[in-house]
PDBQT receptor file of N, H, CA, C and O in Angstrom, charges set to zero:
ATOM      1  N   MET A   1     -19.142  84.699 -27.823  1.00  0.00    +0.000 N 
ATOM      2  CA  MET A   1     -19.791  85.331 -28.943  1.00  0.00    +0.000 C 
ATOM      3  C   MET A   1     -21.091  84.605 -29.300  1.00  0.00    +0.000 C 
ATOM      4  O   MET A   1     -22.044  85.236 -29.756  1.00  0.00    +0.000 OA
ATOM      5  N   ALA A   2     -21.135  83.308 -29.100  1.00  0.00    +0.000 N 
ATOM      6  H   ALA A   2     -20.360  82.796 -28.730  1.00  0.00    +0.000 HD
ATOM      7  CA  ALA A   2     -22.342  82.553 -29.434  1.00  0.00    +0.000 C 
ATOM      8  C   ALA A   2     -23.513  82.969 -28.546  1.00  0.00    +0.000 C 
ATOM      9  O   ALA A   2     -24.652  83.051 -29.006  1.00  0.00    +0.000 OA
ATOM     10  N   ARG A   3     -23.225  83.228 -27.285  1.00  0.00    +0.000 N 
ATOM     11  H   ARG A   3     -22.300  83.162 -26.912  1.00  0.00    +0.000 HD
ATOM     12  CA  ARG A   3     -24.288  83.652 -26.367  1.00  0.00    +0.000 C 
ATOM     13  C   ARG A   3     -24.836  85.011 -26.780  1.00  0.00    +0.000 C 
ATOM     14  O   ARG A   3     -26.046  85.231 -26.740  1.00  0.00    +0.000 OA
ATOM     15  N   TYR A   4     -23.950  85.926 -27.178  1.00  0.00    +0.000 N 
ATOM     16  H   TYR A   4     -22.967  85.747 -27.211  1.00  0.00    +0.000 HD
ATOM     17  CA  TYR A   4     -24.368  87.245 -27.638  1.00  0.00    +0.000 C 
ATOM     18  C   TYR A   4     -25.249  87.106 -28.889  1.00  0.00    +0.000 C 
ATOM     19  O   TYR A   4     -26.316  87.715 -28.971  1.00  0.00    +0.000 OA
ATOM     20  N   ARG A   5     -24.797  86.305 -29.855  1.00  0.00    +0.000 N 
ATOM     21  H   ARG A   5     -23.930  85.811 -29.788  1.00  0.00    +0.000 HD
ATOM     22  CA  ARG A   5     -25.562  86.106 -31.097  1.00  0.00    +0.000 C 
ATOM     23  C   ARG A   5     -26.927  85.505 -30.799  1.00  0.00    +0.000 C 
ATOM     24  O   ARG A   5     -27.931  85.898 -31.392  1.00  0.00    +0.000 OA
ATOM     25  N   HIS A   6     -26.955  84.554 -29.879  1.00  0.00    +0.000 N 
ATOM     26  H   HIS A   6     -26.139  84.235 -29.397  1.00  0.00    +0.000 HD
ATOM     27  CA  HIS A   6     -28.221  83.928 -29.480  1.00  0.00    +0.000 C 
ATOM     28  C   HIS A   6     -29.176  84.976 -28.927  1.00  0.00    +0.000 C 
ATOM     29  O   HIS A   6     -30.346  85.019 -29.306  1.00  0.00    +0.000 OA
ATOM     30  N   ARG A   7     -28.681  85.814 -28.037  1.00  0.00    +0.000 N 
ATOM     31  H   ARG A   7     -27.730  85.779 -27.729  1.00  0.00    +0.000 HD
ATOM     32  CA  ARG A   7     -29.528  86.847 -27.442  1.00  0.00    +0.000 C 
ATOM     33  C   ARG A   7     -30.004  87.852 -28.491  1.00  0.00    +0.000 C 
ATOM     34  O   ARG A   7     -31.156  88.284 -28.453  1.00  0.00    +0.000 OA
ATOM     35  N   ARG A   8     -29.142  88.221 -29.415  1.00  0.00    +0.000 N 
ATOM     36  H   ARG A   8     -28.207  87.870 -29.446  1.00  0.00    +0.000 HD
ATOM     37  CA  ARG A   8     -29.511  89.208 -30.431  1.00  0.00    +0.000 C 
ATOM     38  C   ARG A   8     -30.479  88.623 -31.455  1.00  0.00    +0.000 C 
ATOM     39  O   ARG A   8     -31.523  89.213 -31.732  1.00  0.00    +0.000 OA
ATOM     40  N   ASP A   9     -30.141  87.476 -32.013  1.00  0.00    +0.000 N 
ATOM     41  H   ASP A   9     -29.293  86.996 -31.788  1.00  0.00    +0.000 HD
ATOM     42  CA  ASP A   9     -30.905  86.918 -33.130  1.00  0.00    +0.000 C 
ATOM     43  C   ASP A   9     -32.187  86.217 -32.701  1.00  0.00    +0.000 C 
ATOM     44  O   ASP A   9     -33.258  86.487 -33.245  1.00  0.00    +0.000 OA
ATOM     45  N   GLU A  10     -32.081  85.327 -31.734  1.00  0.00    +0.000 N 
ATOM     46  H   GLU A  10     -31.211  85.108 -31.292  1.00  0.00    +0.000 HD
ATOM     47  CA  GLU A  10     -33.231  84.503 -31.368  1.00  0.00    +0.000 C 
ATOM     48  C   GLU A  10     -34.123  85.148 -30.316  1.00  0.00    +0.000 C 
ATOM     49  O   GLU A  10     -35.336  84.939 -30.324  1.00  0.00    +0.000 OA
ATOM     50  N   ARG A  11     -33.543  85.924 -29.415  1.00  0.00    +0.000 N 
ATOM     51  H   ARG A  11     -32.557  86.094 -29.409  1.00  0.00    +0.000 HD
ATOM     52  CA  ARG A  11     -34.332  86.567 -28.372  1.00  0.00    +0.000 C 
ATOM     53  C   ARG A  11     -34.742  87.980 -28.751  1.00  0.00    +0.000 C 
ATOM     54  O   ARG A  11     -35.669  88.539 -28.166  1.00  0.00    +0.000 OA
ATOM     55  N   GLY A  12     -34.045  88.563 -29.737  1.00  0.00    +0.000 N 
ATOM     56  H   GLY A  12     -33.292  88.108 -30.212  1.00  0.00    +0.000 HD
ATOM     57  CA  GLY A  12     -34.386  89.907 -30.184  1.00  0.00    +0.000 C 
ATOM     58  C   GLY A  12     -33.908  91.015 -29.257  1.00  0.00    +0.000 C 
ATOM     59  O   GLY A  12     -34.430  92.129 -29.301  1.00  0.00    +0.000 OA
ATOM     60  N   ASP A  13     -32.918  90.717 -28.417  1.00  0.00    +0.000 N 
ATOM     61  H   ASP A  13     -32.494  89.812 -28.382  1.00  0.00    +0.000 HD
ATOM     62  CA  ASP A  13     -32.393  91.735 -27.505  1.00  0.00    +0.000 C 
ATOM     63  C   ASP A  13     -31.628  92.813 -28.269  1.00  0.00    +0.000 C 
ATOM     64  O   ASP A  13     -31.054  92.551 -29.326  1.00  0.00    +0.000 OA
ATOM     65  N   TRP A  14     -31.629  94.008 -27.729  1.00  0.00    +0.000 N 
ATOM     66  H   TRP A  14     -32.096  94.220 -26.870  1.00  0.00    +0.000 HD
ATOM     67  CA  TRP A  14     -30.815  95.081 -28.269  1.00  0.00    +0.000 C 
ATOM     68  C   TRP A  14     -29.368  94.816 -27.880  1.00  0.00    +0.000 C 
ATOM     69  O   TRP A  14     -29.094  93.973 -27.026  1.00  0.00    +0.000 OA
ATOM     70  N   HIS A  15     -28.448  95.532 -28.503  1.00  0.00    +0.000 N 
ATOM     71  H   HIS A  15     -28.671  96.217 -29.197  1.00  0.00    +0.000 HD
ATOM     72  CA  HIS A  15     -27.015  95.340 -28.275  1.00  0.00    +0.000 C 
ATOM     73  C   HIS A  15     -26.670  95.431 -26.789  1.00  0.00    +0.000 C 
ATOM     74  O   HIS A  15     -26.032  94.531 -26.243  1.00  0.00    +0.000 OA
ATOM     75  N   ALA A  16     -27.087  96.505 -26.139  1.00  0.00    +0.000 N 
ATOM     76  H   ALA A  16     -27.606  97.236 -26.582  1.00  0.00    +0.000 HD
ATOM     77  CA  ALA A  16     -26.753  96.714 -24.724  1.00  0.00    +0.000 C 
ATOM     78  C   ALA A  16     -27.327  95.608 -23.840  1.00  0.00    +0.000 C 
ATOM     79  O   ALA A  16     -26.669  95.155 -22.904  1.00  0.00    +0.000 OA
ATOM     80  N   SER A  17     -28.518  95.186 -24.128  1.00  0.00    +0.000 N 
ATOM     81  H   SER A  17     -29.053  95.554 -24.889  1.00  0.00    +0.000 HD
ATOM     82  CA  SER A  17     -29.150  94.130 -23.335  1.00  0.00    +0.000 C 
ATOM     83  C   SER A  17     -28.423  92.798 -23.519  1.00  0.00    +0.000 C 
ATOM     84  O   SER A  17     -28.213  92.066 -22.552  1.00  0.00    +0.000 OA
ATOM     85  N   ALA A  18     -28.040  92.485 -24.749  1.00  0.00    +0.000 N 
ATOM     86  H   ALA A  18     -28.210  93.080 -25.535  1.00  0.00    +0.000 HD
ATOM     87  CA  ALA A  18     -27.319  91.241 -25.019  1.00  0.00    +0.000 C 
ATOM     88  C   ALA A  18     -25.956  91.252 -24.334  1.00  0.00    +0.000 C 
ATOM     89  O   ALA A  18     -25.544  90.246 -23.757  1.00  0.00    +0.000 OA
ATOM     90  N   LEU A  19     -25.253  92.386 -24.393  1.00  0.00    +0.000 N 
ATOM     91  H   LEU A  19     -25.587  93.204 -24.862  1.00  0.00    +0.000 HD
ATOM     92  CA  LEU A  19     -23.957  92.491 -23.720  1.00  0.00    +0.000 C 
ATOM     93  C   LEU A  19     -24.110  92.356 -22.211  1.00  0.00    +0.000 C 
ATOM     94  O   LEU A  19     -23.315  91.676 -21.562  1.00  0.00    +0.000 OA
ATOM     95  N   ARG A  20     -25.123  92.996 -21.655  1.00  0.00    +0.000 N 
ATOM     96  H   ARG A  20     -25.768  93.548 -22.182  1.00  0.00    +0.000 HD
ATOM     97  CA  ARG A  20     -25.363  92.923 -20.218  1.00  0.00    +0.000 C 
ATOM     98  C   ARG A  20     -25.594  91.474 -19.797  1.00  0.00    +0.000 C 
ATOM     99  O   ARG A  20     -25.099  91.045 -18.755  1.00  0.00    +0.000 OA
ATOM    100  N   ASN A  21     -26.341  90.722 -20.599  1.00  0.00    +0.000 N 
ATOM    101  H   ASN A  21     -26.743  91.071 -21.446  1.00  0.00    +0.000 HD
ATOM    102  CA  ASN A  21     -26.596  89.321 -20.294  1.00  0.00    +0.000 C 
ATOM    103  C   ASN A  21     -25.304  88.503 -20.306  1.00  0.00    +0.000 C 
ATOM    104  O   ASN A  21     -25.073  87.681 -19.420  1.00  0.00    +0.000 OA
ATOM    105  N   VAL A  22     -24.466  88.737 -21.320  1.00  0.00    +0.000 N 
ATOM    106  H   VAL A  22     -24.655  89.405 -22.040  1.00  0.00    +0.000 HD
ATOM    107  CA  VAL A  22     -23.191  88.019 -21.414  1.00  0.00    +0.000 C 
ATOM    108  C   VAL A  22     -22.296  88.372 -20.226  1.00  0.00    +0.000 C 
ATOM    109  O   VAL A  22     -21.710  87.483 -19.608  1.00  0.00    +0.000 OA
ATOM    110  N   PHE A  23     -22.187  89.663 -19.900  1.00  0.00    +0.000 N 
ATOM    111  H   PHE A  23     -22.663  90.385 -20.402  1.00  0.00    +0.000 HD
ATOM    112  CA  PHE A  23     -21.349  90.081 -18.783  1.00  0.00    +0.000 C 
ATOM    113  C   PHE A  23     -21.865  89.528 -17.464  1.00  0.00    +0.000 C 
ATOM    114  O   PHE A  23     -21.073  89.077 -16.637  1.00  0.00    +0.000 OA
ATOM    115  N   ASN A  24     -23.165  89.553 -17.252  1.00  0.00    +0.000 N 
ATOM    116  H   ASN A  24     -23.809  89.919 -17.924  1.00  0.00    +0.000 HD
ATOM    117  CA  ASN A  24     -23.735  89.006 -16.019  1.00  0.00    +0.000 C 
ATOM    118  C   ASN A  24     -23.442  87.519 -15.891  1.00  0.00    +0.000 C 
ATOM    119  O   ASN A  24     -23.155  87.027 -14.800  1.00  0.00    +0.000 OA
ATOM    120  N   SER A  25     -23.515  86.816 -16.996  1.00  0.00    +0.000 N 
ATOM    121  H   SER A  25     -23.748  87.216 -17.883  1.00  0.00    +0.000 HD
ATOM    122  CA  SER A  25     -23.210  85.388 -16.984  1.00  0.00    +0.000 C 
ATOM    123  C   SER A  25     -21.733  85.151 -16.646  1.00  0.00    +0.000 C 
ATOM    124  O   SER A  25     -21.402  84.264 -15.859  1.00  0.00    +0.000 OA
ATOM    125  N   LEU A  26     -20.854  85.952 -17.247  1.00  0.00    +0.000 N 
ATOM    126  H   LEU A  26     -21.123  86.673 -17.886  1.00  0.00    +0.000 HD
ATOM    127  CA  LEU A  26     -19.426  85.816 -16.961  1.00  0.00    +0.000 C 
ATOM    128  C   LEU A  26     -19.111  86.131 -15.497  1.00  0.00    +0.000 C 
ATOM    129  O   LEU A  26     -18.295  85.451 -14.875  1.00  0.00    +0.000 OA
ATOM    130  N   ILE A  27     -19.750  87.149 -14.958  1.00  0.00    +0.000 N 
ATOM    131  H   ILE A  27     -20.413  87.701 -15.463  1.00  0.00    +0.000 HD
ATOM    132  CA  ILE A  27     -19.540  87.493 -13.546  1.00  0.00    +0.000 C 
ATOM    133  C   ILE A  27     -20.001  86.346 -12.654  1.00  0.00    +0.000 C 
ATOM    134  O   ILE A  27     -19.343  86.019 -11.666  1.00  0.00    +0.000 OA
ATOM    135  N   GLY A  28     -21.123  85.740 -12.999  1.00  0.00    +0.000 N 
ATOM    136  H   GLY A  28     -21.658  86.005 -13.802  1.00  0.00    +0.000 HD
ATOM    137  CA  GLY A  28     -21.606  84.594 -12.231  1.00  0.00    +0.000 C 
ATOM    138  C   GLY A  28     -20.641  83.429 -12.285  1.00  0.00    +0.000 C 
ATOM    139  O   GLY A  28     -20.403  82.766 -11.276  1.00  0.00    +0.000 OA
ATOM    140  N   GLN A  29     -20.081  83.176 -13.462  1.00  0.00    +0.000 N 
ATOM    141  H   GLN A  29     -20.274  83.715 -14.282  1.00  0.00    +0.000 HD
ATOM    142  CA  GLN A  29     -19.109  82.098 -13.598  1.00  0.00    +0.000 C 
ATOM    143  C   GLN A  29     -17.838  82.395 -12.817  1.00  0.00    +0.000 C 
ATOM    144  O   GLN A  29     -17.276  81.507 -12.176  1.00  0.00    +0.000 OA
ATOM    145  N   LEU A  30     -17.383  83.652 -12.870  1.00  0.00    +0.000 N 
ATOM    146  H   LEU A  30     -17.840  84.373 -13.391  1.00  0.00    +0.000 HD
ATOM    147  CA  LEU A  30     -16.197  84.048 -12.114  1.00  0.00    +0.000 C 
ATOM    148  C   LEU A  30     -16.429  83.867 -10.625  1.00  0.00    +0.000 C 
ATOM    149  O   LEU A  30     -15.556  83.372  -9.912  1.00  0.00    +0.000 OA
ATOM    150  N   HIS A  31     -17.587  84.260 -10.159  1.00  0.00    +0.000 N 
ATOM    151  H   HIS A  31     -18.297  84.662 -10.738  1.00  0.00    +0.000 HD
ATOM    152  CA  HIS A  31     -17.921  84.098  -8.736  1.00  0.00    +0.000 C 
ATOM    153  C   HIS A  31     -17.871  82.621  -8.336  1.00  0.00    +0.000 C 
ATOM    154  O   HIS A  31     -17.332  82.269  -7.287  1.00  0.00    +0.000 OA
ATOM    155  N   HIS A  32     -18.434  81.775  -9.178  1.00  0.00    +0.000 N 
ATOM    156  H   HIS A  32     -18.872  82.061 -10.030  1.00  0.00    +0.000 HD
ATOM    157  CA  HIS A  32     -18.415  80.333  -8.906  1.00  0.00    +0.000 C 
ATOM    158  C   HIS A  32     -16.978  79.808  -8.857  1.00  0.00    +0.000 C 
ATOM    159  O   HIS A  32     -16.621  79.041  -7.963  1.00  0.00    +0.000 OA
ATOM    160  N   CYS A  33     -16.159  80.226  -9.825  1.00  0.00    +0.000 N 
ATOM    161  H   CYS A  33     -16.449  80.849 -10.552  1.00  0.00    +0.000 HD
ATOM    162  CA  CYS A  33     -14.768  79.758  -9.864  1.00  0.00    +0.000 C 
ATOM    163  C   CYS A  33     -13.994  80.196  -8.629  1.00  0.00    +0.000 C 
ATOM    164  O   CYS A  33     -13.221  79.421  -8.065  1.00  0.00    +0.000 OA
ATOM    165  N   LEU A  34     -14.201  81.435  -8.212  1.00  0.00    +0.000 N 
ATOM    166  H   LEU A  34     -14.828  82.065  -8.669  1.00  0.00    +0.000 HD
ATOM    167  CA  LEU A  34     -13.504  81.925  -7.025  1.00  0.00    +0.000 C 
ATOM    168  C   LEU A  34     -13.991  81.226  -5.760  1.00  0.00    +0.000 C 
ATOM    169  O   LEU A  34     -13.198  80.914  -4.872  1.00  0.00    +0.000 OA
ATOM    170  N   GLN A  35     -15.273  80.986  -5.682  1.00  0.00    +0.000 N 
ATOM    171  H   GLN A  35     -15.918  81.240  -6.404  1.00  0.00    +0.000 HD
ATOM    172  CA  GLN A  35     -15.849  80.338  -4.514  1.00  0.00    +0.000 C 
ATOM    173  C   GLN A  35     -15.353  78.904  -4.354  1.00  0.00    +0.000 C 
ATOM    174  O   GLN A  35     -15.093  78.450  -3.240  1.00  0.00    +0.000 OA
ATOM    175  N   HIS A  36     -15.225  78.196  -5.475  1.00  0.00    +0.000 N 
ATOM    176  H   HIS A  36     -15.437  78.565  -6.380  1.00  0.00    +0.000 HD
ATOM    177  CA  HIS A  36     -14.857  76.778  -5.438  1.00  0.00    +0.000 C 
ATOM    178  C   HIS A  36     -13.400  76.522  -5.822  1.00  0.00    +0.000 C 
ATOM    179  O   HIS A  36     -12.972  75.375  -5.956  1.00  0.00    +0.000 OA
ATOM    180  N   ARG A  37     -12.649  77.607  -5.995  1.00  0.00    +0.000 N 
ATOM    181  H   ARG A  37     -12.997  78.538  -5.886  1.00  0.00    +0.000 HD
ATOM    182  CA  ARG A  37     -11.223  77.514  -6.339  1.00  0.00    +0.000 C 
ATOM    183  C   ARG A  37     -10.982  76.638  -7.563  1.00  0.00    +0.000 C 
ATOM    184  O   ARG A  37     -10.147  75.734  -7.546  1.00  0.00    +0.000 OA
ATOM    185  N   LYS A  38     -11.731  76.926  -8.626  1.00  0.00    +0.000 N 
ATOM    186  H   LYS A  38     -12.409  77.661  -8.640  1.00  0.00    +0.000 HD
ATOM    187  CA  LYS A  38     -11.590  76.192  -9.872  1.00  0.00    +0.000 C 
ATOM    188  C   LYS A  38     -11.207  77.154 -10.990  1.00  0.00    +0.000 C 
ATOM    189  O   LYS A  38     -11.497  78.349 -10.919  1.00  0.00    +0.000 OA
ATOM    190  N   LEU A  39     -10.558  76.629 -12.015  1.00  0.00    +0.000 N 
ATOM    191  H   LEU A  39     -10.323  75.659 -12.073  1.00  0.00    +0.000 HD
ATOM    192  CA  LEU A  39     -10.223  77.432 -13.185  1.00  0.00    +0.000 C 
ATOM    193  C   LEU A  39     -11.452  77.582 -14.073  1.00  0.00    +0.000 C 
ATOM    194  O   LEU A  39     -12.303  76.695 -14.134  1.00  0.00    +0.000 OA
ATOM    195  N   PHE A  40     -11.529  78.708 -14.752  1.00  0.00    +0.000 N 
ATOM    196  H   PHE A  40     -10.838  79.429 -14.702  1.00  0.00    +0.000 HD
ATOM    197  CA  PHE A  40     -12.642  78.956 -15.661  1.00  0.00    +0.000 C 
ATOM    198  C   PHE A  40     -12.537  78.034 -16.864  1.00  0.00    +0.000 C 
ATOM    199  O   PHE A  40     -11.472  77.913 -17.467  1.00  0.00    +0.000 OA
ATOM    200  N   ASP A  41     -13.637  77.387 -17.211  1.00  0.00    +0.000 N 
ATOM    201  H   ASP A  41     -14.503  77.485 -16.721  1.00  0.00    +0.000 HD
ATOM    202  CA  ASP A  41     -13.698  76.503 -18.372  1.00  0.00    +0.000 C 
ATOM    203  C   ASP A  41     -14.860  76.957 -19.241  1.00  0.00    +0.000 C 
ATOM    204  O   ASP A  41     -16.021  76.764 -18.880  1.00  0.00    +0.000 OA
ATOM    205  N   GLU A  42     -14.552  77.560 -20.386  1.00  0.00    +0.000 N 
ATOM    206  H   GLU A  42     -13.609  77.716 -20.679  1.00  0.00    +0.000 HD
ATOM    207  CA  GLU A  42     -15.593  78.106 -21.256  1.00  0.00    +0.000 C 
ATOM    208  C   GLU A  42     -16.554  77.031 -21.749  1.00  0.00    +0.000 C 
ATOM    209  O   GLU A  42     -17.753  77.284 -21.860  1.00  0.00    +0.000 OA
ATOM    210  N   GLN A  43     -16.057  75.856 -22.042  1.00  0.00    +0.000 N 
ATOM    211  H   GLN A  43     -15.083  75.651 -21.951  1.00  0.00    +0.000 HD
ATOM    212  CA  GLN A  43     -16.909  74.775 -22.527  1.00  0.00    +0.000 C 
ATOM    213  C   GLN A  43     -17.930  74.366 -21.475  1.00  0.00    +0.000 C 
ATOM    214  O   GLN A  43     -19.085  74.094 -21.802  1.00  0.00    +0.000 OA
ATOM    215  N   ALA A  44     -17.516  74.322 -20.234  1.00  0.00    +0.000 N 
ATOM    216  H   ALA A  44     -16.578  74.543 -19.969  1.00  0.00    +0.000 HD
ATOM    217  CA  ALA A  44     -18.436  73.961 -19.161  1.00  0.00    +0.000 C 
ATOM    218  C   ALA A  44     -19.403  75.102 -18.863  1.00  0.00    +0.000 C 
ATOM    219  O   ALA A  44     -20.576  74.870 -18.571  1.00  0.00    +0.000 OA
ATOM    220  N   ALA A  45     -18.909  76.328 -18.938  1.00  0.00    +0.000 N 
ATOM    221  H   ALA A  45     -17.957  76.517 -19.175  1.00  0.00    +0.000 HD
ATOM    222  CA  ALA A  45     -19.725  77.489 -18.594  1.00  0.00    +0.000 C 
ATOM    223  C   ALA A  45     -20.824  77.736 -19.616  1.00  0.00    +0.000 C 
ATOM    224  O   ALA A  45     -21.956  78.049 -19.245  1.00  0.00    +0.000 OA
ATOM    225  N   PHE A  46     -20.506  77.600 -20.886  1.00  0.00    +0.000 N 
ATOM    226  H   PHE A  46     -19.587  77.345 -21.187  1.00  0.00    +0.000 HD
ATOM    227  CA  PHE A  46     -21.452  77.930 -21.945  1.00  0.00    +0.000 C 
ATOM    228  C   PHE A  46     -21.693  76.755 -22.882  1.00  0.00    +0.000 C 
ATOM    229  O   PHE A  46     -21.821  76.944 -24.092  1.00  0.00    +0.000 OA
ATOM    230  N   SER A  47     -21.756  75.551 -22.337  1.00  0.00    +0.000 N 
ATOM    231  H   SER A  47     -21.653  75.398 -21.354  1.00  0.00    +0.000 HD
ATOM    232  CA  SER A  47     -21.865  74.359 -23.183  1.00  0.00    +0.000 C 
ATOM    233  C   SER A  47     -23.165  74.323 -23.983  1.00  0.00    +0.000 C 
ATOM    234  O   SER A  47     -23.140  73.929 -25.149  1.00  0.00    +0.000 OA
ATOM    235  N   THR A  48     -24.283  74.713 -23.412  1.00  0.00    +0.000 N 
ATOM    236  H   THR A  48     -24.304  75.033 -22.465  1.00  0.00    +0.000 HD
ATOM    237  CA  THR A  48     -25.550  74.625 -24.137  1.00  0.00    +0.000 C 
ATOM    238  C   THR A  48     -25.602  75.603 -25.298  1.00  0.00    +0.000 C 
ATOM    239  O   THR A  48     -26.106  75.251 -26.365  1.00  0.00    +0.000 OA
ATOM    240  N   ILE A  49     -25.103  76.810 -25.128  1.00  0.00    +0.000 N 
ATOM    241  H   ILE A  49     -24.694  77.096 -24.261  1.00  0.00    +0.000 HD
ATOM    242  CA  ILE A  49     -25.097  77.798 -26.199  1.00  0.00    +0.000 C 
ATOM    243  C   ILE A  49     -24.047  77.431 -27.242  1.00  0.00    +0.000 C 
ATOM    244  O   ILE A  49     -24.298  77.550 -28.441  1.00  0.00    +0.000 OA
ATOM    245  N   ALA A  50     -22.876  76.986 -26.799  1.00  0.00    +0.000 N 
ATOM    246  H   ALA A  50     -22.671  76.889 -25.825  1.00  0.00    +0.000 HD
ATOM    247  CA  ALA A  50     -21.797  76.653 -27.729  1.00  0.00    +0.000 C 
ATOM    248  C   ALA A  50     -22.179  75.477 -28.634  1.00  0.00    +0.000 C 
ATOM    249  O   ALA A  50     -21.780  75.443 -29.798  1.00  0.00    +0.000 OA
ATOM    250  N   GLU A  51     -22.937  74.528 -28.120  1.00  0.00    +0.000 N 
ATOM    251  H   GLU A  51     -23.261  74.556 -27.175  1.00  0.00    +0.000 HD
ATOM    252  CA  GLU A  51     -23.349  73.375 -28.933  1.00  0.00    +0.000 C 
ATOM    253  C   GLU A  51     -24.350  73.770 -30.006  1.00  0.00    +0.000 C 
ATOM    254  O   GLU A  51     -24.386  73.156 -31.071  1.00  0.00    +0.000 OA
ATOM    255  N   GLN A  52     -25.160  74.783 -29.743  1.00  0.00    +0.000 N 
ATOM    256  H   GLN A  52     -25.131  75.283 -28.877  1.00  0.00    +0.000 HD
ATOM    257  CA  GLN A  52     -26.175  75.210 -30.690  1.00  0.00    +0.000 C 
ATOM    258  C   GLN A  52     -25.608  76.103 -31.783  1.00  0.00    +0.000 C 
ATOM    259  O   GLN A  52     -26.164  76.156 -32.880  1.00  0.00    +0.000 OA
ATOM    260  N   ALA A  53     -24.512  76.807 -31.507  1.00  0.00    +0.000 N 
ATOM    261  H   ALA A  53     -24.060  76.764 -30.615  1.00  0.00    +0.000 HD
ATOM    262  CA  ALA A  53     -23.955  77.772 -32.448  1.00  0.00    +0.000 C 
ATOM    263  C   ALA A  53     -23.243  77.055 -33.588  1.00  0.00    +0.000 C 
ATOM    264  O   ALA A  53     -22.570  76.051 -33.357  1.00  0.00    +0.000 OA
ATOM    265  N   PRO A  54     -23.380  77.556 -34.817  1.00  0.00    +0.000 N 
ATOM    266  CA  PRO A  54     -22.639  76.966 -35.930  1.00  0.00    +0.000 C 
ATOM    267  C   PRO A  54     -21.158  77.290 -35.805  1.00  0.00    +0.000 C 
ATOM    268  O   PRO A  54     -20.789  78.377 -35.361  1.00  0.00    +0.000 OA
ATOM    269  N   GLN A  55     -20.324  76.356 -36.193  1.00  0.00    +0.000 N 
ATOM    270  H   GLN A  55     -20.625  75.474 -36.554  1.00  0.00    +0.000 HD
ATOM    271  CA  GLN A  55     -18.892  76.541 -36.097  1.00  0.00    +0.000 C 
ATOM    272  C   GLN A  55     -18.387  77.416 -37.239  1.00  0.00    +0.000 C 
ATOM    273  O   GLN A  55     -18.750  77.212 -38.398  1.00  0.00    +0.000 OA
ATOM    274  N   ALA A  56     -17.544  78.395 -36.900  1.00  0.00    +0.000 N 
ATOM    275  H   ALA A  56     -17.249  78.561 -35.959  1.00  0.00    +0.000 HD
ATOM    276  CA  ALA A  56     -16.973  79.281 -37.919  1.00  0.00    +0.000 C 
ATOM    277  C   ALA A  56     -15.828  78.562 -38.632  1.00  0.00    +0.000 C 
ATOM    278  O   ALA A  56     -15.043  77.855 -38.000  1.00  0.00    +0.000 OA
ATOM    279  N   ALA A  57     -15.739  78.741 -39.924  1.00  0.00    +0.000 N 
ATOM    280  H   ALA A  57     -16.377  79.315 -40.438  1.00  0.00    +0.000 HD
ATOM    281  CA  ALA A  57     -14.688  78.062 -40.695  1.00  0.00    +0.000 C 
ATOM    282  C   ALA A  57     -13.425  78.866 -40.738  1.00  0.00    +0.000 C 
ATOM    283  O   ALA A  57     -12.442  78.440 -41.345  1.00  0.00    +0.000 OA
TER     284      ALA A  57
C-alpha cells in the first residue's frame, strides 16, 4: 500500500497507473523468487518505500 500511495501522492499517477506499477513490481519480485528459489520477503522487496511511509496506528 505504501508504494501505491507514493505513486499517487508524490508522483501524481492516476489510480490505474499506480496499480500497474505496483503489480509490475510484484511480478518482478515473484520472477526473482522463482528464479532463485527464495521465499517472498516484503521488507526486502519494498524496503525503500516502506521506510519512507508513515506507520499506521
